[in-house]
C-alpha positions in Angstrom: -135.1 -45.2 -64.8 -133.4 -48.6 -65.0 -133.7 -48.5 -68.8 -132.1 -45.0 -68.9 -129.3 -46.0 -66.6 -128.6 -49.1 -68.7 -128.2 -47.0 -71.9 -124.7 -47.2 -73.4 -124.4 -43.4 -73.1 -125.1 -43.4 -69.3 -121.6 -44.4 -68.2 -119.8 -41.8 -70.4 -122.3 -39.2 -69.2 -121.6 -39.9 -65.5 -117.9 -40.0 -66.2 -118.1 -36.5 -67.8 -120.1 -35.2 -64.9 -117.6 -36.5 -62.4 -114.8 -34.7 -64.3 -116.6 -31.3 -64.2 -115.1 -30.2 -60.8 -111.7 -30.9 -62.2 -112.5 -28.9 -65.4 -113.8 -26.0 -63.3 -110.6 -26.0 -61.1 -108.4 -25.9 -64.3 -110.4 -23.1 -65.7 -110.4 -21.2 -62.4 -106.6 -21.6 -62.2 -106.1 -20.4 -65.8 -108.4 -17.4 -65.3 -107.0 -16.4 -61.8 -110.4 -17.0 -60.0 -109.0 -18.9 -57.0 -108.5 -15.8 -54.8 -105.4 -14.5 -53.0 -104.0 -17.9 -52.2 -104.7 -20.1 -55.3 -102.6 -23.0 -54.1 -104.5 -23.3 -50.8 -107.8 -22.9 -52.6 -106.9 -25.7 -55.1 -105.7 -28.1 -52.3 -108.9 -27.5 -50.3 -111.2 -27.8 -53.4 -109.7 -31.1 -54.3 -110.1 -32.3 -50.7 -113.7 -31.2 -50.7 -114.4 -33.1 -53.9 -112.8 -36.2 -52.5 -115.3 -36.1 -49.6 -118.2 -35.3 -51.9 -117.3 -38.3 -54.2 -117.0 -40.5 -51.1 -120.5 -39.5 -50.0 -121.8 -40.1 -53.5 -120.3 -43.6 -53.8 -121.6 -44.5 -50.4 -125.1 -43.3 -51.4 -125.3 -45.7 -54.4 -126.4 -48.8 -52.5 -129.1 -47.0 -50.3 -130.5 -45.3 -53.4 -130.4 -48.5 -55.3 -132.4 -50.4 -52.6 -134.8 -47.6 -51.6 -135.7 -46.6 -55.2 -135.6 -50.2 -56.6 -133.1 -49.2 -59.2 -130.6 -52.0 -59.5 -128.9 -50.4 -62.5 -127.3 -47.8 -60.2 -124.9 -50.5 -59.1 -123.0 -50.4 -62.4 -121.7 -46.9 -61.6 -120.4 -47.7 -58.1 -116.9 -48.9 -59.2 -116.4 -45.9 -61.5 -117.5 -43.4 -58.8 -115.2 -45.2 -56.3 -112.3 -44.7 -58.6 -113.1 -41.0 -58.8 -112.8 -40.8 -55.0 -109.3 -42.1 -55.4 -108.7 -39.8 -58.4 -109.6 -36.6 -56.4 -107.7 -37.9 -53.3 -104.5 -38.4 -55.3 -104.8 -35.0 -56.8 -105.4 -33.5 -53.3 -102.3 -35.2 -52.0 -100.2 -34.2 -55.1 -101.3 -30.6 -54.8 -100.3 -30.6 -51.1 -96.9 -32.2 -51.9 -96.3 -29.8 -54.8 -97.6 -26.5 -53.7 -97.0 -26.7 -50.0 -93.9 -28.9 -49.8 -92.3 -28.3 -53.2 -92.1 -32.1 -53.8 -89.4 -32.3 -51.1 -89.7 -35.8 -49.6 -87.8 -35.0 -46.4 -89.9 -31.9 -45.8 -93.1 -34.0 -46.4 -91.9 -36.6 -43.9 -91.2 -33.9 -41.3 -94.7 -32.4 -41.9 -96.3 -35.8 -41.4 -94.5 -36.3 -38.1 -95.4 -32.8 -37.0 -99.0 -32.5 -38.0 -101.4 -35.4 -37.2 -104.0 -34.4 -39.8 -101.4 -34.8 -42.5 -100.6 -38.3 -41.2 -104.4 -39.1 -41.2 -104.7 -37.8 -44.8 -101.8 -40.0 -45.9 -103.3 -43.1 -44.2 -106.6 -42.3 -45.9 -104.9 -42.1 -49.3 -103.1 -45.4 -48.7 -106.3 -47.2 -47.9 -107.9 -45.7 -51.0 -105.0 -47.0 -53.0 -105.6 -50.5 -51.7 -109.3 -50.3 -52.6 -108.6 -48.9 -56.1 -106.0 -51.5 -56.8 -108.4 -54.3 -55.9 -111.5 -52.9 -57.6 -111.2 -54.9 -60.7 -112.7 -58.3 -61.6 -109.3 -60.0 -61.7 -108.6 -58.9 -58.1 -112.0 -60.2 -57.0 -111.2 -63.6 -58.6 -107.7 -63.6 -57.0 -108.9 -62.7 -53.5 -112.2 -64.6 -53.6 -115.5 -62.8 -53.1 -115.6 -63.2 -49.3 -112.1 -61.8 -48.7 -112.7 -59.1 -51.3 -115.8 -57.9 -49.5 -114.0 -58.0 -46.1 -111.2 -55.9 -47.6 -113.5 -53.4 -49.1 -115.2 -52.8 -45.7 -112.2 -50.6 -45.2 -114.5 -47.9 -46.7 -115.8 -47.5 -43.1 -112.3 -46.7 -41.9 -111.7 -44.4 -44.9 -114.9 -42.4 -44.1 -113.9 -42.0 -40.4 -110.3 -41.0 -41.3 -111.5 -38.5 -43.9 -113.8 -36.8 -41.5 -111.0 -36.7 -38.8 -108.6 -35.3 -41.4 -111.1 -32.6 -42.3 -111.9 -31.9 -38.6 -108.2 -31.4 -37.6 -107.7 -29.2 -40.7 -110.5 -26.9 -39.7 -109.7 -26.9 -36.0 -107.0 -24.3 -36.4 -109.7 -21.8 -37.7 -112.4 -23.1 -35.3 -114.7 -23.7 -38.3 -116.6 -26.9 -37.9 -119.9 -26.2 -39.8 -118.9 -28.2 -42.9 -117.2 -30.9 -40.8 -120.5 -31.5 -39.0 -122.4 -31.8 -42.3 -120.0 -34.3 -43.8 -119.8 -36.3 -40.5 -123.6 -36.6 -40.2 -124.0 -37.5 -43.8 -121.3 -40.1 -43.8 -122.5 -41.5 -40.5 -126.0 -41.8 -41.9 -124.8 -43.6 -45.1 -122.6 -46.0 -43.2 -125.3 -46.5 -40.5 -127.8 -47.4 -43.2 -125.4 -50.0 -44.7 -124.9 -51.6 -41.3 -128.7 -51.7 -40.7 -129.4 -53.1 -44.1 -126.8 -55.9 -43.6 -128.3 -56.8 -40.3 -131.8 -56.9 -41.9 -130.5 -59.2 -44.7 -129.0 -61.6 -42.1 -132.3 -61.7 -40.2 -134.3 -62.4 -43.4 -131.8 -65.1 -44.5 -133.4 -68.6 -44.1 -131.9 -70.7 -41.3 -129.8 -73.6 -42.3 -131.8 -76.9 -42.5 -130.7 -79.5 -40.0 -129.1 -82.6 -41.3 -131.3 -85.7 -41.3 -130.6 -88.6 -38.9 -129.4 -90.7 -41.8 -126.5 -88.3 -42.4 
């Protein structure tokens, strides 16, 4: 499996697969398959795929460790950028189809509806992570500060679920919310547990000799 994932064609293949939802939405829009309210369907589909990509990128490390497949790590950055890609499209679709790209109207909607505010905050955090996902940013920030900054993924996951919950609250439809909440909680919980185990297994610092 590692050899397959290290193949030069593996990254382009994953990239193409990650674009398939977007290709389907374009086709569905062009062929009028989005139902009676295509704008709402498109906005929701883009939001759903943002959450799915977030779950996928958070699953990379557990899968890598549990299956002993270190090559999976080479796809994590790309998948993380796809989370940002679908989130930006989700926000743009809302701003365009719902608000007509009217900045003042968008500002009033943010003040009026908390779930829109939470969605915007989530997008802002994703922007920060996307902007600092490159090697130059890691060198500039330093590895320790970079890792601390990218722990914002925990806040992003929580805000994303809260945004989804409030959006569905109006229709009293929480089935999918529970699924995403449980899945994200399990993935984040595993990361915390794994980090604790790593600290426990780390060798204790050796005491300085009396001569020092």
